[in-house]
C-alpha positions as a Markdown table, in Angstrom:
| # | Residue | x | y | z |
|---|---|---|---|---|
| 1 | Unk | -9.2 | -0.8 | -14.0 |
| 2 | Unk | -5.8 | -0.2 | -12.6 |
| 3 | Unk | -4.8 | 3.5 | -12.8 |
| 4 | Unk | -1.5 | 3.4 | -10.9 |
| 5 | Unk | 0.9 | 0.8 | -9.5 |
| 6 | Unk | 4.0 | 1.3 | -7.4 |
| 7 | Unk | 6.4 | -1.1 | -5.7 |
| 8 | Unk | 8.2 | -0.9 | -2.4 |
| 9 | Unk | 9.1 | -3.1 | 0.5 |
| 10 | Unk | 5.7 | -3.1 | 2.3 |
| 11 | Unk | 6.2 | -6.0 | 4.7 |
| 12 | Unk | 9.8 | -5.4 | 5.8 |
| 13 | Unk | 11.3 | -8.6 | 4.3 |
| 14 | Unk | 13.5 | -6.8 | 1.7 |
| 15 | Unk | 11.5 | -8.0 | -1.3 |
| 16 | Unk | 9.7 | -5.5 | -3.6 |
| 17 | Unk | 5.9 | -5.7 | -3.0 |
| 18 | Unk | 3.3 | -4.0 | -5.2 |
| 19 | Unk | 0.3 | -1.7 | -4.5 |
| 20 | Unk | -2.2 | -1.2 | -7.3 |
| 21 | Unk | -4.6 | 1.8 | -7.2 |
| 22 | Unk | -7.9 | 1.2 | -9.1 |
| 23 | Unk | -10.7 | 3.3 | -10.4 |
| 24 | Unk | -14.0 | 2.3 | -8.8 |
| 25 | Unk | -12.7 | -1.1 | -7.6 |
| 26 | Unk | -10.8 | -2.2 | -4.5 |
| 27 | Unk | -7.2 | -1.2 | -4.4 |
| 28 | Unk | -4.8 | -4.2 | -4.0 |
| 29 | Unk | -1.6 | -4.9 | -2.2 |
| 30 | Unk | 0.5 | -7.9 | -3.4 |
| 31 | Unk | 3.3 | -9.2 | -1.3 |
| 32 | Unk | 6.4 | -10.8 | -2.8 |
| 33 | Unk | 7.4 | -14.2 | -1.3 |
| 34 | Unk | 11.1 | -13.7 | -2.1 |
| 35 | Unk | 11.0 | -16.0 | -5.1 |
| 36 | Unk | 9.2 | -13.6 | -7.4 |
| 37 | Unk | 5.6 | -14.8 | -6.7 |
| 38 | Unk | 3.1 | -12.0 | -5.7 |
| 39 | Unk | 0.1 | -12.9 | -3.5 |
| 40 | Unk | -2.7 | -10.7 | -2.5 |
| 41 | Unk | -2.4 | -9.4 | 1.0 |
| 42 | Unk | -5.2 | -9.7 | 3.5 |
| 43 | Unk | -7.8 | -6.9 | 3.2 |
| 44 | Unk | -7.1 | -3.8 | 5.1 |
| 45 | Unk | -8.2 | -0.1 | 5.1 |
| 46 | Unk | -5.8 | 0.4 | 2.2 |
| 47 | Unk | -7.6 | -2.1 | 0.0 |
| 48 | Unk | -11.1 | -2.1 | 1.4 |
| 49 | Unk | -12.7 | 0.9 | -0.4 |
| 50 | Unk | -13.6 | 1.5 | -4.0 |
| 51 | Unk | -11.8 | 4.8 | -4.4 |
| 52 | Unk | -10.7 | 6.5 | -7.6 |
| 53 | Unk | -7.0 | 6.2 | -6.8 |
| 54 | Unk | -4.8 | 8.3 | -9.1 |
| 55 | Unk | -1.6 | 8.6 | -7.1 |
| 56 | Unk | 0.4 | 6.2 | -4.9 |
| 57 | Unk | 3.7 | 6.9 | -3.1 |
| 58 | Unk | 5.8 | 5.0 | -0.7 |
| 59 | Unk | 7.9 | 7.0 | 1.7 |
| 60 | Unk | 9.0 | 7.0 | 5.4 |
| 61 | Unk | 6.4 | 9.6 | 6.3 |
| 62 | Unk | 6.7 | 9.2 | 10.1 |
| 63 | Unk | 10.6 | 8.9 | 10.2 |
| 64 | Unk | 10.7 | 5.4 | 11.8 |
| 65 | Unk | 12.7 | 3.7 | 9.0 |
| 66 | Unk | 10.0 | 1.7 | 7.2 |
| 67 | Unk | 7.9 | 2.5 | 4.1 |
| 68 | Unk | 4.5 | 4.1 | 4.6 |
| 69 | Unk | 1.9 | 4.2 | 1.9 |
| 70 | Unk | 0.3 | 7.5 | 0.7 |
| 71 | Unk | -2.8 | 7.1 | -1.5 |
| 72 | Unk | -4.2 | 10.0 | -3.6 |
| 73 | Unk | -7.8 | 9.8 | -4.5 |
| 74 | Unk | -10.0 | 11.8 | -6.8 |
| 75 | Unk | -13.1 | 13.2 | -5.2 |
| 76 | Unk | -12.5 | 11.4 | -1.9 |
| 77 | Unk | -10.1 | 11.8 | 1.0 |
| 78 | Unk | -6.5 | 11.0 | 0.4 |
| 79 | Unk | -5.0 | 8.6 | 2.9 |
| 80 | Unk | -1.7 | 7.8 | 4.8 |
| 81 | Unk | -1.2 | 4.2 | 5.8 |
| 82 | Unk | 1.7 | 4.1 | 8.2 |
| 83 | Unk | 3.5 | 0.9 | 9.2 |
| 84 | Unk | 4.1 | 0.6 | 13.0 |
| 85 | Unk | 7.9 | 0.6 | 13.6 |
| 86 | Unk | 9.3 | -2.8 | 14.7 |
| 87 | Unk | 6.1 | -4.7 | 14.1 |
| 88 | Unk | 6.2 | -6.4 | 10.7 |
| 89 | Unk | 3.0 | -6.1 | 8.7 |
| 90 | Unk | 1.4 | -3.9 | 11.4 |
| 91 | Unk | -0.3 | -0.8 | 10.0 |
| 92 | Unk | -2.2 | 2.2 | 11.4 |
| 93 | Unk | -4.5 | 4.0 | 9.0 |
| 94 | Unk | -5.5 | 7.6 | 8.8 |
């Protein structure tokens, strides 16, 4: 069951992508192909767990000019998933 969804440019191509936070199921990141079609991104630390995600925010948390993903979970650790500057679709997780 989706509890929260938020869009931002996750892959650096200028198209709005979508992150969906779920309750007890894997979260999901959908990438926009530029023509309006969303496809599930490869599994990553941001989508591998079965958290109870209640908050999602995209922001440039590390000041490098790209959008990083902050995930707020209930009863579990919150997470910051930061894109690596200059490397499209490259993420570090913490």
